[in-house]
C-alpha positions as a LaTeX table, in Angstrom:
\begin{tabular}{lrrr}
\hline
Residue & $x$ (\AA) & $y$ (\AA) & $z$ (\AA) \\
\hline
Met1 & 90.42 & 114.74 & 125.50 \\
Thr2 & 89.59 & 113.54 & 122.03 \\
Ala3 & 89.37 & 110.03 & 120.61 \\
Asp4 & 89.36 & 110.07 & 116.79 \\
Phe5 & 88.69 & 106.94 & 114.71 \\
Asp6 & 88.35 & 106.97 & 110.92 \\
Gly7 & 88.50 & 104.59 & 107.97 \\
His8 & 89.20 & 105.09 & 104.30 \\
Tyr9 & 88.58 & 102.66 & 101.43 \\
Gly10 & 89.50 & 102.73 & 97.76 \\
Ser11 & 91.18 & 100.96 & 94.89 \\
Val12 & 94.05 & 101.68 & 92.52 \\
Phe13 & 94.31 & 99.70 & 89.28 \\
Gly14 & 91.66 & 97.28 & 90.58 \\
Val15 & 93.46 & 96.53 & 93.88 \\
Gly16 & 91.32 & 97.40 & 96.89 \\
Gly17 & 92.83 & 98.91 & 99.99 \\
His18 & 91.97 & 100.39 & 103.35 \\
Asp19 & 93.45 & 102.66 & 106.00 \\
Tyr20 & 92.23 & 102.95 & 109.60 \\
Asn21 & 93.45 & 105.65 & 111.98 \\
Phe22 & 93.09 & 105.58 & 115.76 \\
Leu23 & 94.23 & 108.80 & 117.43 \\
Phe24 & 93.96 & 110.27 & 120.94 \\
Gly25 & 95.01 & 113.54 & 122.55 \\
Pro26 & 94.21 & 116.83 & 124.25 \\
Thr27 & 91.74 & 119.35 & 122.85 \\
Leu28 & 91.42 & 123.03 & 123.72 \\
Ser29 & 88.00 & 124.59 & 123.21 \\
Tyr30 & 86.47 & 128.07 & 123.24 \\
Arg31 & 82.71 & 127.87 & 123.80 \\
Thr32 & 79.86 & 130.31 & 123.39 \\
Asp33 & 76.14 & 129.49 & 123.47 \\
Lys34 & 76.01 & 128.82 & 119.71 \\
Ile35 & 79.60 & 128.09 & 118.60 \\
Thr36 & 82.48 & 125.96 & 119.88 \\
Ala37 & 85.89 & 126.47 & 118.27 \\
Phe38 & 88.56 & 123.87 & 119.04 \\
Ala39 & 92.15 & 122.85 & 118.35 \\
His40 & 93.81 & 119.51 & 119.05 \\
Val41 & 97.01 & 117.46 & 118.79 \\
Leu42 & 96.41 & 113.72 & 118.42 \\
Phe43 & 98.76 & 110.71 & 118.56 \\
Gly44 & 98.18 & 107.05 & 117.80 \\
Gly45 & 98.44 & 104.65 & 114.92 \\
Ser46 & 97.39 & 103.91 & 111.39 \\
His47 & 96.68 & 100.47 & 109.92 \\
Ala48 & 96.82 & 100.13 & 106.12 \\
Gly49 & 96.26 & 97.09 & 103.95 \\
Ala50 & 95.98 & 96.13 & 100.29 \\
Ala51 & 96.34 & 92.97 & 98.19 \\
Gly52 & 96.76 & 90.70 & 101.23 \\
Phe53 & 99.47 & 92.83 & 102.85 \\
Ser54 & 99.02 & 95.06 & 105.88 \\
Asn55 & 101.08 & 97.19 & 108.24 \\
Thr56 & 100.50 & 99.32 & 111.34 \\
Ala57 & 102.53 & 102.48 & 111.92 \\
Phe58 & 102.73 & 105.56 & 114.14 \\
Ala59 & 100.45 & 108.47 & 113.19 \\
Trp60 & 99.75 & 111.96 & 114.48 \\
Ala61 & 97.44 & 114.82 & 113.59 \\
Ile62 & 97.13 & 118.51 & 114.36 \\
Gly63 & 94.14 & 120.65 & 113.52 \\
Gly64 & 90.87 & 122.12 & 114.68 \\
Gly65 & 87.43 & 123.20 & 113.69 \\
Val66 & 84.06 & 124.70 & 114.56 \\
Asp67 & 80.86 & 123.17 & 115.98 \\
Trp68 & 77.42 & 124.77 & 115.87 \\
Asn69 & 75.77 & 123.95 & 119.22 \\
Leu70 & 72.16 & 122.79 & 118.97 \\
Gln71 & 71.83 & 121.70 & 122.60 \\
Lys72 & 74.13 & 121.24 & 125.59 \\
Arg73 & 75.22 & 117.76 & 124.44 \\
Leu74 & 74.44 & 117.90 & 120.69 \\
Ala75 & 76.14 & 119.90 & 117.92 \\
Ile76 & 76.73 & 119.96 & 114.17 \\
Arg77 & 80.41 & 119.85 & 113.20 \\
Val78 & 80.52 & 122.54 & 110.52 \\
Gly79 & 84.11 & 121.67 & 109.69 \\
Gln80 & 87.24 & 120.03 & 111.03 \\
Phe81 & 90.56 & 120.45 & 109.23 \\
Asp82 & 93.58 & 118.31 & 110.09 \\
Tyr83 & 97.09 & 117.61 & 108.91 \\
Leu84 & 97.61 & 113.86 & 109.36 \\
Ala85 & 101.08 & 112.29 & 109.17 \\
Thr86 & 101.70 & 108.54 & 108.92 \\
His87 & 104.97 & 106.69 & 108.48 \\
Phe88 & 104.84 & 103.52 & 106.33 \\
Ala89 & 107.74 & 101.84 & 104.50 \\
Ser90 & 110.34 & 104.28 & 105.88 \\
Thr91 & 108.44 & 107.15 & 104.26 \\
Thr92 & 106.23 & 109.83 & 105.80 \\
Gln93 & 102.85 & 110.31 & 104.18 \\
Asn94 & 101.49 & 113.88 & 104.43 \\
Asn95 & 97.71 & 113.91 & 104.41 \\
Phe96 & 95.09 & 116.60 & 104.83 \\
Arg97 & 91.56 & 115.76 & 105.85 \\
Tyr98 & 88.26 & 117.58 & 106.21 \\
Ser99 & 85.34 & 116.16 & 108.15 \\
Ala100 & 81.86 & 117.26 & 109.17 \\
Gly101 & 79.04 & 115.58 & 111.02 \\
Val102 & 77.10 & 115.27 & 114.27 \\
Val103 & 78.79 & 115.67 & 117.69 \\
Phe104 & 77.53 & 113.95 & 120.85 \\
Arg105 & 79.22 & 115.36 & 123.95 \\
Leu106 & 79.79 & 113.09 & 126.95 \\
Gly107 & 80.85 & 113.83 & 130.51 \\
Ser108 & 80.21 & 116.67 & 132.91 \\
Asp109 & 80.71 & 120.39 & 132.36 \\
\hline
\end{tabular}
């Protein structure tokens, strides 16, 4: 299982805005001693706001990536690529995202 939380901030023509995504779903992994490749399908919501207005809508993502395993519970996320779809104002927004970072693994093997 994966829980994915992210936030994005920016401004257009001097108006600041934000978008928060909260997604959950199954993940399939292929592990070796040094590399873990994974794919996932995530479902949840997206909350966007700007200029005093905000809205929360359904969101989903599909994608995957590769981790470089440093230890049993610690890895470097070399890359994660996702297609992220949100649905605000009766329109679907098609987004692509790339992320990298540190992975802390929880739970038992």
